[in-house]
C-alpha positions in Angstrom: 0.0 -0.2 0.2 1.2 3.6 -0.9 1.6 6.1 1.7 -0.6 8.8 1.7 0.7 12.2 0.0 -0.2 14.0 3.4 2.0 11.2 5.6 4.8 12.2 3.0 4.3 15.6 3.4 4.3 15.9 7.1 7.3 13.2 7.3 9.3 15.5 4.9 8.5 18.8 7.1 9.6 16.8 10.5 12.9 15.8 9.1 13.6 19.0 7.6 12.6 20.8 10.9 15.2 18.2 12.4 17.9 19.1 10.0 17.7 22.8 10.8 18.5 21.9 14.6 16.5 24.9 16.0 16.6 25.2 20.0 13.8 23.9 21.8 11.4 26.9 22.1 12.1 28.1 18.6 9.4 29.8 16.6 7.8 28.1 13.6 5.3 29.7 11.3 3.1 26.5 9.5 1.3 28.4 6.8 -0.7 27.4 5.1 -1.1 24.9 8.4 -5.0 23.4 7.0 -6.3 21.2 9.6 -3.1 21.8 12.0 -2.0 18.5 12.4 1.8 19.3 11.7 1.6 22.3 14.1 0.5 20.3 16.7 2.9 17.7 16.4 6.1 20.3 15.9 4.6 22.0 19.4 4.9 18.4 20.9 8.9 18.3 20.4 9.1 21.5 21.9 8.7 24.3 19.4 6.7 27.3 19.9 4.1 27.1 16.7 2.1 29.6 15.1 -0.4 28.5 12.3 -2.2 30.5 9.5 -4.6 29.4 6.8 -6.9 31.4 4.5 -10.0 29.8 5.8 -11.2 28.1 9.1 -14.7 27.8 8.4 -13.6 24.6 6.6 -10.8 23.2 8.9 -11.6 24.3 12.2 -9.5 21.9 14.0 -6.4 24.3 13.3 -8.0 27.1 15.3 -9.0 24.6 18.2 -5.3 23.1 18.4 -3.3 26.7 17.9 -6.0 29.0 19.7 -4.5 32.2 20.0 -1.6 30.9 17.8 -3.7 30.6 15.0 -4.4 33.8 12.6 -6.5 33.9 9.1 -4.3 35.4 6.6 -4.1 36.5 3.2 -0.6 34.9 1.8 -0.4 37.2 -0.4 -0.1 40.3 1.9 2.3 40.6 5.2 1.2 37.9 7.7 0.0 38.8 11.0 3.1 38.3 13.4 6.0 40.8 13.6 8.6 38.4 12.6 
């Protein structure tokens, strides 16, 4: 059985984040964050993860999981965080 595309993407993201050797507590922006699955898993690894997406009415899980760290955003504009 072939691995679902989303699982391969998630695995690739985790691998890339590990390769960066970021310190625990480092801030990461997951955009677009979709349902927030990657953001939640990265949070469990000790990172301060923020997420943004174009819509949240289709994917309320991201807002529920990230709470104040979730923002709606137009990716053609500056993101709603300072840096």
